[in-house]
Structure formats: C-alpha cells, structure tokens
C-alpha positions in Angstrom: 68.1 93.9 62.9 70.0 96.1 64.7 69.1 95.8 68.0 68.7 99.7 68.8 67.0 100.0 65.9 63.6 99.2 66.8 61.7 100.6 70.2 59.1 98.6 71.5 57.0 99.5 74.5 53.3 98.2 75.6 51.9 101.7 73.9 54.6 102.7 71.4 56.3 101.1 68.5 58.9 103.0 66.5 61.8 102.9 64.1 64.2 105.6 62.5 63.2 106.6 59.4 63.5 109.4 56.7 60.4 111.2 55.0 61.6 112.7 51.7 60.6 113.6 48.3 61.7 111.8 45.2 60.5 113.3 41.8 56.8 113.8 42.1 56.2 111.2 44.5 56.8 111.0 48.4 57.2 108.2 51.1 59.7 106.8 53.5 63.1 105.6 53.4 64.5 103.1 56.0 67.8 101.3 56.0 67.6 98.0 56.1 69.4 96.8 59.3 66.6 98.9 61.2 63.9 96.1 59.8 63.1 92.5 61.1 63.1 89.6 57.8 61.3 90.3 55.2 58.5 88.5 56.1 58.0 90.6 58.9 57.3 93.8 56.8 54.1 93.2 56.6 53.8 94.3 60.7 55.4 97.3 60.2 55.3 99.2 57.2 51.5 99.4 56.2 51.0 100.9 59.9 53.8 103.7 59.0 51.9 104.7 56.0 48.7 104.9 57.8 47.2 101.4 56.3 44.8 99.6 55.9 42.5 102.5 55.7 38.9 101.3 54.4 38.3 105.3 53.8 41.4 105.7 51.6 43.0 108.9 53.2 45.7 107.0 55.5 45.3 109.8 58.4 46.5 107.2 61.1 50.2 107.5 58.7 52.4 109.1 56.7 50.6 108.4 53.8 48.4 110.7 52.1 45.9 108.3 50.6 47.0 108.6 46.9 49.4 105.8 45.5 52.3 108.3 44.5 52.6 109.1 48.5 52.2 105.9 49.8 55.9 104.5 49.2 58.7 103.3 50.7 62.5 102.7 49.9 64.5 100.2 51.9 68.3 100.9 51.3 71.3 99.0 52.3 75.1 98.8 51.3 75.8 96.4 48.1 78.2 93.9 48.0 77.6 93.5 44.3 81.2 95.1 42.4 78.7 96.7 39.9 77.1 98.9 42.7 77.4 100.9 45.7 73.8 100.4 47.3 70.8 98.4 46.8 67.3 99.1 47.4 63.9 97.6 47.6 61.1 99.5 46.8 57.5 99.3 48.4 54.3 100.2 47.3 52.0 100.0 49.7 48.3 99.8 49.3 46.0 102.2 50.3 42.9 100.4 51.5 44.4 96.8 52.0 47.8 97.1 53.7 49.3 95.1 51.0 52.9 95.6 50.5 54.1 95.5 46.0 57.0 95.1 45.4 56.8 93.7 41.4 58.1 97.3 40.1 60.5 100.2 41.0 59.4 103.9 41.3 61.4 106.0 38.9 60.7 109.1 41.3 61.2 107.5 44.5 64.9 106.2 42.9 65.9 110.2 42.8 66.4 110.0 46.4 68.3 106.7 47.0 71.7 108.0 45.7 71.9 111.3 48.0 70.6 109.5 51.1 72.9 106.9 50.6 75.7 109.2 50.7 74.2 110.9 53.4 73.9 108.5 55.6 77.5 106.9 55.2 76.1 103.3 53.3 79.2 104.4 50.7 82.2 103.9 51.8 84.3 105.7 49.0 81.7 107.5 47.0 82.9 108.9 43.3 83.5 112.7 43.4 83.2 114.6 40.2 85.0 117.9 40.3 83.3 120.7 39.1 83.5 121.3 35.2 82.4 123.7 32.5 81.0 126.2 34.9 79.2 124.0 37.1 78.5 125.6 40.4 79.5 122.2 42.3 81.1 118.9 42.2 79.0 115.9 41.3 78.7 112.6 43.1 78.0 109.0 40.8 76.5 106.6 43.1 75.4 103.0 41.5 72.3 101.7 42.5 71.2 97.8 42.2 67.5 98.1 42.6 66.2 94.6 43.7 62.6 94.6 42.2 63.8 95.0 38.9 67.7 93.5 39.0 68.4 96.5 36.9 71.3 99.4 37.6 70.7 102.9 37.8 73.5 105.5 37.9 72.5 108.5 39.8 74.6 111.9 39.6 73.7 114.7 41.8 75.3 117.8 43.1 77.4 117.6 46.4 79.4 120.3 49.2 81.2 120.2 52.0 84.2 117.7 52.9 83.0 114.9 53.5 81.1 115.5 50.4 77.4 115.7 50.8 74.1 115.9 48.9 73.7 119.9 48.1 69.7 120.3 47.0 69.7 123.9 46.5 69.9 124.6 42.7 68.4 126.7 39.2 66.3 123.0 38.4 63.0 123.4 37.8 60.5 120.2 37.1 56.5 120.2 36.5 54.9 119.1 39.4 57.0 120.3 42.3 57.3 123.7 43.0 60.6 126.3 43.4 63.6 125.2 42.0 66.4 122.6 43.4 69.8 120.8 41.7 69.6 118.4 39.3 69.4 114.6 39.8 70.6 112.7 36.7 69.3 109.0 36.6 70.3 106.6 33.7 68.6 103.4 34.0 71.1 101.1 32.2 70.0 98.5 29.8 66.3 98.8 31.3 64.3 96.8 28.8 63.1 92.9 30.1 62.6 94.5 33.8 60.0 92.0 34.7 59.7 89.9 31.4 62.9 89.4 30.4 61.9 91.3 27.1 61.3 94.8 25.8 58.3 93.0 23.9 57.3 90.3 26.2 55.2 89.0 23.1 57.8 89.6 20.3 54.9 91.7 19.0 54.6 95.5 18.3 51.1 95.7 18.7 48.7 93.0 20.4 44.7 92.6 20.0 43.6 91.8 23.5 40.6 89.8 24.3 38.2 91.3 27.2 35.6 89.8 29.4 32.8 91.3 27.5 33.6 89.7 24.4 35.4 93.1 22.7 38.9 93.3 21.9 41.6 96.7 21.5 44.6 96.8 20.6 47.8 97.6 22.8 51.7 97.9 22.9 53.0 95.7 25.7 56.4 97.4 26.2 59.0 96.2 29.3 61.7 98.9 29.7 62.2 99.6 33.5 58.3 98.7 34.7 56.1 97.0 31.7 53.2 98.9 30.4 50.0 98.3 28.5 49.9 101.5 26.1 47.0 102.0 24.0 44.6 104.6 21.9 42.7 107.0 23.8 40.2 107.2 20.3 39.9 103.4 20.8 38.3 103.7 24.1 35.1 105.6 22.8 35.5 108.2 24.5 33.4 111.5 24.0 35.5 114.9 23.7 38.9 112.5 24.3 41.0 115.6 24.2 39.9 117.4 26.9 40.2 113.8 29.1 42.4 114.6 32.6 42.2 112.7 35.7 39.6 114.0 37.3 37.4 112.6 34.6 38.7 109.4 35.1 38.3 109.3 38.1 34.7 110.2 37.9 34.2 107.4 35.3 33.8 104.1 37.3 32.6 102.6 34.1 36.0 103.7 32.4 37.7 103.0 35.0 36.7 99.3 35.1 37.2 98.8 31.4 40.5 100.1 32.0 41.4 97.8 34.5 40.0 95.1 32.4 42.6 96.1 29.8 45.5 96.0 31.9 44.5 93.0 33.4 44.0 91.3 30.1 48.1 92.9 29.0 49.1 91.2 31.9 48.3 87.8 31.1 49.4 88.3 28.0 53.3 89.5 29.2 53.0 86.7 31.5 52.2 88.7 34.9 50.3 88.1 37.2 47.0 90.3 36.6 46.0 90.7 40.1 49.3 92.6 41.0 48.4 96.4 40.7 51.4 97.6 40.3 53.0 95.9 37.2 51.9 95.9 34.5 50.5 100.0 34.4 48.1 101.2 31.6 48.9 104.2 29.3 46.5 105.9 27.6 48.3 107.8 24.5 46.4 110.8 22.9 45.7 111.5 19.0 48.8 112.6 17.0 46.6 116.2 16.6 47.1 116.8 20.4 50.9 118.0 19.7 51.0 119.5 16.8 50.3 123.4 18.2 53.7 122.4 20.2 56.9 121.8 18.3 58.5 121.0 21.8 56.1 117.7 22.6 56.5 114.9 20.9 53.4 112.3 22.9 50.5 113.3 25.1 49.5 110.3 27.7 47.1 110.0 30.8 48.9 106.8 33.0 46.8 105.2 35.8 48.8 104.0 39.1 47.2 101.4 41.4 44.0 101.7 39.5 43.9 106.0 40.5 44.6 108.3 37.3 47.8 109.7 37.4 48.5 113.4 37.9 51.7 113.6 36.7 53.1 110.1 34.7 54.9 107.4 37.0 58.5 108.2 35.9 59.3 104.0 35.1 56.1 104.2 32.9 57.8 107.6 31.5 61.0 105.8 30.6 58.9 102.8 28.7 57.3 104.9 26.8 59.8 107.1 25.6 61.7 103.9 25.0 58.4 102.3 22.7 58.6 105.9 20.9 61.8 104.7 19.5 60.4 101.1 18.2 59.0 101.1 15.0 55.4 100.3 15.1 54.3 100.6 18.5 51.3 102.5 19.3 53.4 105.3 20.7 55.9 105.1 17.9 52.8 105.7 15.5 51.9 108.5 17.7 54.5 110.6 18.3 55.6 113.1 16.6 58.9 114.0 15.3 60.2 111.5 17.1 62.8 110.9 14.5 64.9 114.5 15.1 66.6 113.6 18.6 67.2 111.0 20.9 65.5 112.5 23.4 61.3 112.3 23.8 59.1 114.9 25.5 56.0 113.5 27.3 52.6 115.5 27.7 51.3 114.8 30.8 48.4 116.0 32.9 50.4 118.5 34.8 53.2 119.2 32.3 55.9 117.5 30.8 58.7 115.3 31.0 61.8 114.6 28.8 63.1 111.4 28.3 66.7 110.3 26.5 66.9 106.8 25.2 70.7 105.9 24.0 69.7 102.5 21.5 72.4 100.7 19.3 71.2 97.7 16.7 67.8 98.2 18.1 68.6 97.4 21.9 68.2 99.7 24.3 71.3 100.9 26.1 70.2 102.9 28.9 67.0 105.7 29.3 67.8 108.6 30.8 66.3 111.5 33.0 66.1 114.5 35.0 64.4 114.6 38.8 65.0 117.1 42.0 64.6 115.6 45.6 64.4 116.6 48.8 65.2 114.7 52.4 61.8 116.7 54.5 61.9 114.9 58.1 64.3 112.5 60.0 63.5 110.7 63.0 61.6 108.2 64.5 58.1 106.8 62.7 55.7 105.3 64.8 53.9 102.5 63.8 
C-alpha cells in the first residue's frame, strides 16, 4: 500500500477513489496500491459503501440499497503478456457487509478500461485510428478479471493527446438516460468461468430436487458467470406473462422457492450454495411472450443477491445469449428466431439487450456486448 494513499486520524479515515457508472450499475473504482492486503479489505470496503446496514439502505455510505449499486472494482497494472490491466470485482453485502468475490460484474467491467487508461495504468495503450466515418479513434484495452481468470477486450472512443476516454456519443442503452459513446466488450473464451465447463454437469437440462420434495427442470450453464435457467411456466405463477420485479419482491413465498432452486443448482454445479452471487437464477418466459416482437428472441427476469433485477446482470445476459445457441437447453427451446443470426436480443423488465456469441465446432470463442460508462466523481471516500 502506498504510504500516502490512506489518510487516518482519530476521527477520519479516507482513501482515494472514483465513483463511476458502468452500464446499469455503479460503484467505486479503487487502485490496488491504495488498499492494504486483501485480508484487510473487510475493514474498509463495506464501510465505504455504507454496510452493514440492517435497514438495507446504505445511507451511511456510497451504496444505495440495491445489489446493482453496491459494487467495487479494484484495478492494477498487469504483468501478464495478454493483458494491460487487471481487476478484482467485489460485491458488497448490503445488510451484512460481506465481500463476495466469487464472480465478475459485466456492467462494471465497462468502466475498467476507460479508468485504467485515464489513470495511467497502461504504459503503451493501443490506439486504433478513426475509420469508416468514425468520429474519434478507439483504444483497445486488454483486461484480466481475477474473479474468473478470463480476458476481456474493451474498445472505446478516445480523444486528445495523450489520448483519454471520450464519454460523449450517440449510443443509447436501455436502462440509462441519454446517449454516450459505445463501449464494446468482448469476453474471450468465456465458458467455464467458475466451474471449468460450459455445461458443468454435462447435461442440457437437469432435474433439481428441492427441500420440500418437489423437483423442477433447469439448465445449468457457466459462461462468464454461472446461471440457473428455469421455465417461468414451471413455477405455477398466476398470470406469468405479467410477472415483474415488483411482483417478485412482494411474494416472499416465491422468492424463497427461487432461492431453494438456486441453491440446488449451485450444489449440482459443484459451487457453494451459500454464496449469493453465483450462480444467479434466471426465469425464462414462454415463447409466446416474444411472438409480437420480431426483433426479440427471448424474455427473462433475473435475481441477483436475492433481489429481483430491474434489468439483467450483464454476465448473466452473456450466459443466456450463449445458452440460446446450445441445442437442447431451456433457453434454446424457448427462444424464437435464434437460428437466423449470431446475436440474441434479450428482453428484460426495463428494455432489451443484444448479445453476440461466436461459436466454432460447438465451442464458445467469445461473447460480445455494448455498454456505456461514465466517471461521476473523483476524490476521497470516507470509511
């Protein structure tokens, strides 16, 4: 830890930090050399976000009481030949202050490259000149995510000399107001991020046995992050087509059943069922829900950290997009028009998201999607 990076007095404790939005999430970005050894992060990071908070609001920190805004990225230069920078993603438990580093966050991954470039972590940035009418040159930053041991290529607009991230642009993504420049994320070789296999059990569909003796079918897929995909119609929910995050949050019995399903899927995948961040559970709507929209391939509703997500966790969207291309999985069986193109358009509670998947001989070479991101504030965070 840099000796000047942490300021402590009897009353105040601070460290340098950046507050930023990445996709439909936001959180802190902190340089690795501004932190003590990882074993001591629990003394700093939860307090910075306002956790633990039994009221679930994180009023005493920079979080805002939902899983998509209780996130931290820790950045450092990388010594790997295939990466420029590396980062560790930390999901901070809202009520208990736990630090979950089991998986990555695709949304917050979008801010890593721009901040890494602007903060001088990349000694020789790769700058691609403006082509085909592009308004500005593009930087390519190779990012190593320590949570999943996977490489992400991040491409984004830059301007100036030396070049820096250019957030202004005309790209609009659902869930975020206004327009900004497009960030293209390519997740290389994303299969088996946590379990070592795209299909951890080797099956397209497994039958999960639940504590009450009932069972349900699920597709267990691990691409970028592991997911448990189930048919919404198998839950016995009245009027399933109208199910939304508000309805899920108001139904404690349904949430309890979904958590039991998630934990059963975790056990079958060889993961710790008590780790809330992975796997996540995703409800897949019937095919009939997309028939009125020829540009939509599949609809979903996801839960993250026990909460119904208002959009879709990005790594789960990558996983779902890949699962659509795997014959015999529940997403593949319920998707419409998925054989007509490499990309999959996913409908979620607040819009849609397009995910591209490159396949070769049944293997997933890469998954690609588009985000926007913006630094909101730089300074000292008190903890």
